[in-house]
C-alpha positions in Angstrom: 7.7 -23.2 41.6 5.6 -20.3 42.1 3.9 -17.2 39.9 2.9 -14.0 40.9 1.4 -11.5 39.0 -0.2 -8.8 40.4 -4.0 -7.4 38.6 -3.1 -3.9 38.5 0.4 -4.8 36.4 -1.1 -6.8 34.0 -4.3 -4.8 33.3 -2.2 -1.4 33.2 0.3 -3.6 30.7 -2.5 -4.5 28.5 -4.3 -0.9 28.6 -1.6 1.5 28.8 2.0 0.2 28.2 3.6 -0.3 25.0 3.4 -4.0 24.2 7.2 -4.9 24.8 8.0 -7.1 27.5 11.5 -7.6 28.6 12.4 -11.6 30.6 15.7 -12.2 32.3 16.9 -14.8 35.2 18.7 -14.3 38.0 19.7 -17.2 40.8 18.6 -16.9 44.1 21.9 -16.2 46.6 20.1 -17.4 50.1 19.5 -20.7 51.9 16.8 -21.9 49.3 18.4 -22.3 46.2 16.7 -21.5 42.3 16.3 -19.4 40.0 14.0 -15.7 39.9 11.9 -15.4 36.7 11.0 -11.9 35.6 8.9 -10.1 32.9 9.1 -6.3 33.2 7.3 -3.7 31.1 7.9 0.0 30.0 6.2 2.8 30.6 5.9 6.2 29.1 8.5 7.8 30.8 10.7 4.6 30.4 10.3 3.4 33.8 10.2 -0.3 34.6 7.1 -1.7 35.9 7.0 -5.7 36.9 4.3 -7.4 35.1 5.1 -10.7 36.6 7.6 -12.7 38.7 8.4 -16.6 39.8 10.9 -18.9 41.0 12.1 -22.1 39.4 14.6 -24.6 39.9 17.1 -23.9 37.2 16.8 -21.8 33.9 16.0 -24.2 31.4 13.4 -24.9 28.8 11.2 -26.9 31.0 10.9 -23.8 33.5 11.0 -21.0 31.0 7.8 -22.9 29.2 6.1 -23.0 32.2 6.6 -19.2 33.2 5.7 -18.3 29.7 2.5 -20.2 29.8 1.4 -18.6 33.0 2.0 -15.2 31.4 0.1 -15.9 28.5 -2.9 -16.9 30.8 -2.9 -13.4 32.4 -2.0 -11.3 29.1 -3.2 -13.4 26.7 -2.5 -12.8 22.8 -1.3 -8.9 22.0 -1.0 -8.3 18.3 2.7 -7.1 17.7 4.3 -8.0 20.5 7.5 -7.9 21.0 9.6 -10.1 23.4 13.2 -9.1 24.7 15.7 -11.3 26.3 19.4 -12.4 25.9 20.8 -15.3 23.5 20.1 -18.4 25.9 18.1 -21.1 23.7 15.9 -22.2 26.3 14.3 -18.9 26.2 14.0 -18.9 22.4 12.4 -22.3 22.7 9.7 -21.4 25.4 8.7 -18.0 23.5 8.3 -20.2 20.1 5.9 -22.6 22.0 3.8 -20.1 24.2 4.2 -17.1 22.0 4.6 -18.5 18.2 3.2 -14.9 16.9 5.3 -12.7 18.9 8.7 -11.1 17.7 12.0 -12.0 19.4 14.3 -9.8 20.0 17.9 -10.5 21.3 19.4 -7.7 23.5 22.2 -6.0 21.4 24.0 -5.2 24.7 24.3 -8.8 25.3 25.5 -9.7 21.4 27.7 -7.0 21.6 29.2 -7.8 24.9 29.7 -11.9 23.0 31.3 -10.4 20.1 34.2 -9.0 22.3 35.3 -6.0 19.7 39.2 -5.2 19.4 40.3 -2.7 21.9 42.1 -0.5 19.3 39.6 1.9 18.2 36.9 0.2 20.4 34.7 3.4 20.5 34.1 3.7 17.0 33.2 0.0 16.4 30.5 0.6 19.0 29.5 3.5 17.4 29.1 1.2 14.1 27.5 -1.5 16.1 24.9 0.3 17.4 24.7 2.2 13.8 23.9 -1.3 12.7 21.1 -2.1 15.7 19.4 1.2 15.6 19.0 1.4 11.7 15.1 1.5 10.3 15.3 0.5 6.8 16.9 -2.8 5.2 19.6 -0.7 3.1 20.9 0.7 6.5 21.5 -1.7 8.0 23.2 -3.9 5.2 25.4 -1.1 4.5 26.1 -0.9 8.4 26.6 -4.4 8.9 29.2 -5.0 5.9 30.9 -2.0 7.3 31.3 -4.3 10.9 32.1 -7.2 9.1 35.0 -5.4 7.3 36.3 -4.6 11.0 35.1 -7.4 13.3 35.1 -10.6 10.8 33.6 -12.4 13.7 30.5 -10.5 13.6 29.0 -12.3 10.3 30.2 -16.0 11.7 28.1 -15.0 15.4 25.4 -13.6 13.9 24.9 -16.5 11.6 25.2 -19.2 14.5 21.8 -17.8 15.8 20.3 -17.5 13.0 21.3 -14.0 10.9 18.1 -13.7 9.0 15.9 -14.2 12.5 18.1 -11.7 14.4 17.5 -9.0 11.6 13.7 -9.4 11.1 13.9 -9.4 15.2 15.5 -6.5 15.6 12.7 -4.6 14.0 9.9 -4.4 16.6 12.5 -2.8 19.0 13.3 0.0 16.9 9.6 0.6 16.6 8.6 0.9 20.3 12.3 2.4 20.7 13.8 -0.6 23.1 16.2 -3.0 21.8 18.5 -4.1 25.2 17.0 -6.1 28.3 18.6 -3.7 31.1 15.2 -3.0 32.8 15.3 -6.5 33.8 18.9 -6.6 34.6 18.1 -3.5 36.5 15.6 -5.4 38.3 17.8 -7.8 39.2 20.6 -5.6 40.4 17.7 -3.9 42.5 16.6 -7.2 44.3 20.3 -8.1 45.1 19.5 -8.2 48.5 16.4 -9.7 48.8 17.4 -12.7 46.7 19.4 -13.6 50.1 16.1 -14.1 51.9 13.5 -16.5 51.8 11.1 -17.4 49.2 8.1 -15.7 50.8 10.0 -12.2 51.9 11.3 -12.2 48.1 7.9 -12.4 47.1 7.1 -9.6 49.5 9.6 -7.4 48.4 8.2 -7.3 44.4 4.9 -6.9 45.9 6.0 -4.0 48.2 7.8 -2.1 45.3 5.3 -2.6 43.2 3.0 -1.2 45.3 4.9 1.8 46.2 5.7 2.6 42.2 2.0 2.9 41.8 1.5 5.2 44.3 4.3 7.5 43.8 3.9 7.8 40.1 0.4 8.1 40.4 1.3 11.5 42.2 4.0 12.8 40.1 1.5 12.2 36.9 -1.1 14.7 38.2 1.4 17.3 38.0 1.1 20.1 35.5 4.1 19.7 32.8 2.9 23.1 31.1 4.7 24.9 33.7 8.0 23.2 32.9 7.8 24.8 29.1 7.6 28.3 27.5 3.9 29.1 26.4 5.5 29.4 22.5 5.1 25.5 22.7 1.6 25.2 23.4 -0.7 24.9 20.5 -2.8 27.4 21.3 -0.3 30.1 21.1 1.0 28.6 17.4 -2.3 29.5 16.3 -2.4 32.5 17.3 1.2 33.1 15.5 0.0 33.0 12.3 -3.7 34.0 12.8 -3.7 37.3 10.8 -3.6 37.8 7.1 -0.7 39.8 5.2 -2.6 41.7 2.3 -1.2 42.4 -1.1 0.1 45.6 -2.0 -2.5 47.4 -4.3 -1.3 49.4 -7.1 0.1 52.9 -7.1 -2.7 54.8 -8.1 -4.5 53.6 -5.1 -2.2 54.5 -2.6 -3.1 57.0 0.0 -0.9 60.0 -0.4 -0.8 62.2 3.1 -0.7 66.2 2.7 1.7 66.7 5.3 4.1 64.2 3.8 8.4 65.5 3.8 10.5 64.3 1.2 13.6 63.0 3.2 17.1 63.3 2.0 19.7 60.9 2.5 21.5 61.1 5.7 25.0 63.2 5.6 27.6 61.0 6.3 30.2 62.5 9.1 32.3 59.3 10.0 33.7 57.1 7.5 32.5 53.5 7.9 34.5 50.6 9.0 36.3 48.8 6.4 38.8 49.1 3.7 37.2 51.1 0.7 36.8 48.9 -2.3 37.0 51.5 -4.9 40.6 53.3 -3.8 43.7 51.8 -4.6 46.7 49.8 -2.2 48.5 52.8 -0.7 52.2 51.8 -0.5 54.5 51.8 2.0 57.5 53.0 2.2 59.8 51.7 -0.3 57.8 49.0 -1.5 57.6 49.0 -5.7 54.3 48.5 -7.5 53.0 45.2 -8.5 53.0 45.6 -12.6 50.1 44.2 -14.1 50.7 40.6 -16.1 48.2 39.2 -18.4 49.0 35.4 -18.6 46.8 35.1 -21.9 49.3 37.4 -24.5 52.1 37.3 -21.8 52.6 41.0 -21.9 52.2 43.8 -19.0 50.3 46.5 -18.5 46.9 45.1 -18.2 45.0 41.4 -16.7 43.7 38.5 -18.7 40.3 39.8 -18.3 40.5 42.6 -20.1 42.7 41.2 -22.5 41.6 41.8 -26.2 44.4 39.5 -28.1 42.9 36.2 -29.7 43.4 33.0 -28.2 46.1 30.6 -29.4 43.5 28.5 -30.1 41.8 31.0 -32.8 45.0 31.9 -34.4 45.3 28.1 -35.3 41.6 27.9 -36.3 42.1 31.0 -38.5 45.2 29.6 -40.5 43.6 26.4 -40.7 40.6 28.2 -42.8 43.0 30.3 -44.9 45.3 27.3 -45.7 46.0 26.6 -49.2 43.6 30.2 -50.4 46.9 32.1 -50.2 45.8 34.3 -47.0 47.8 32.4 -44.3 50.1 34.6 -43.0 52.1 34.7 -39.3 51.4 38.4 -38.5 49.6 38.0 -35.2 48.1 41.6 -35.9 46.2 40.2 -38.5 44.3 38.1 -36.4 43.8 40.8 -33.5 39.9 40.8 -34.2 37.5 38.0 -34.5 35.9 37.5 -38.2 32.6 38.9 -36.9 34.5 42.3 -36.6 34.9 42.9 -40.2 31.5 43.4 -40.8 30.1 44.7 -37.2 32.4 47.5 -35.4 33.0 46.9 -32.0 32.9 49.4 -29.0 34.2 48.9 -25.3 31.3 50.2 -23.2 34.1 51.3 -20.6 34.9 54.1 -23.1 31.0 55.5 -22.5 
């Protein structure tokens, strides 16, 4: 068994990286069989940075516990640290024994692949699955999860079998650090697919040279001035200058300064009609077109619309009849109720006549 951790990677993880460790294991392909263990971190630009790597006999609880214990000797106990992995029980056992206070998040992509979503509407089901995984509030998580269970009933069974409460609680740190999959470790495995056919010493040398090259190249890239890639209006200095002047309130009209040579301007003379149909002009009938008579749906008569109709509503007529019933004043003449009772005391006028 062998464990390798470069001091520069350990120190930069403790001081500069987000407290997220993605772990995974893969098999060696060469003459010397075994299992390659990886612990990967993520920098501020979402680039992979191997923290430690090692080789053991097989991927079981004993070897994972040994690898995680060596990692703990290097990084120590980090507050609010999250460890993301697949659903392997051996990894869960090692984390609980070595990092009992760390959050253990399961890779959401591995869970989605294990669920085997139906082929029909697979795109919509995947969208609903990731909406469930990336929900920040518990209410949003429950709503999306219940909707997903209606589409794929096996979701509830699968998550319950691995401990639904543990998964729902462990997915929160991944949301906080904006990383919820083990793709970083998987990409490192894909990078070493040819090196895993070599001897152990050559494999360890490959990782050492890769980390050395990444440190050098990314250090040079980090010295580049990034301000030239954005407009100056997005800087803090320009934003403060945008609102540095004050707009004074308008004083009273008596305090206005009126120039002596002020010229009274007349409205411009419009020599050309503006585009569009004049609103006050009536519709010009085409040849042979008959005008449509105005019809009132309130009194069922022609010559006006219901908006200007002065006839009482049928409900007002029935109310008036009910009030006069038994007093000898009931009449069926509709002209008797053309005005409201208030018009008997106060005259009414049509403002359109003035």
